[in-house]
Steps between C-alpha positions, in 0.01 A plus 500: 500500500866558507713580190873434523726647236854388498801534278504195264857416601375410848275244358726311254632252764197296497396297181131498607502871517673522167222289348234728668654811338492349156221733381318508167581855399239519223220398735628763753509764237144441387376484863663826590390675182137405561482572864715809558212690342248357747657641804354805665728798572583386865583150387715624222686722735572200732608286207739765347651587842579139587622434144738797517663357815544163327641669185761659717618155609407530862348211704182587685192363674168659448163447660191620353194531759154587393156379562377185328373548145737802431694315231824436684545163328462671155759763598734231618447290184577804271800597711644150502452458126665836436792414721538157353455622148803724545712209624505580870412244766179537686318266726140559638437342833157466664350341807164463332440196284243670280740784427771258402275348244374832366867647463608492130820308434548370846 
C-alpha cells in the first residue's frame, strides 16, 4: 500500500476531493485514542515519524513493506486517522482489493 500525504491547498481544486476530506473529527478522535495504545513500539515509531513529517507541512510518499499478517493495514489505518483528525489530507492507495476493504475510513 502507498500512502500519499499532500498539503491540503493542493487538493482544494476538485469538489470531489473536497467531499472526501470532509472527515467526522469525533469519530477520528475516538478511533485514534482507542488504537494508538494498541501499536507495538516499532509501529508507534513509524506512525510518530510519519506524522511529524506531516505536521511540518511537508508532502511525502511512504511505502510500508512487511510480510503478510504483520498488521500493515492496522498501522496505515491508525496513521490515516491521526493525520485526518488533525485536519491534514491523507489518501491510502492500494493495489489489493481486500486491503482496500479493510482500510478504515477509505
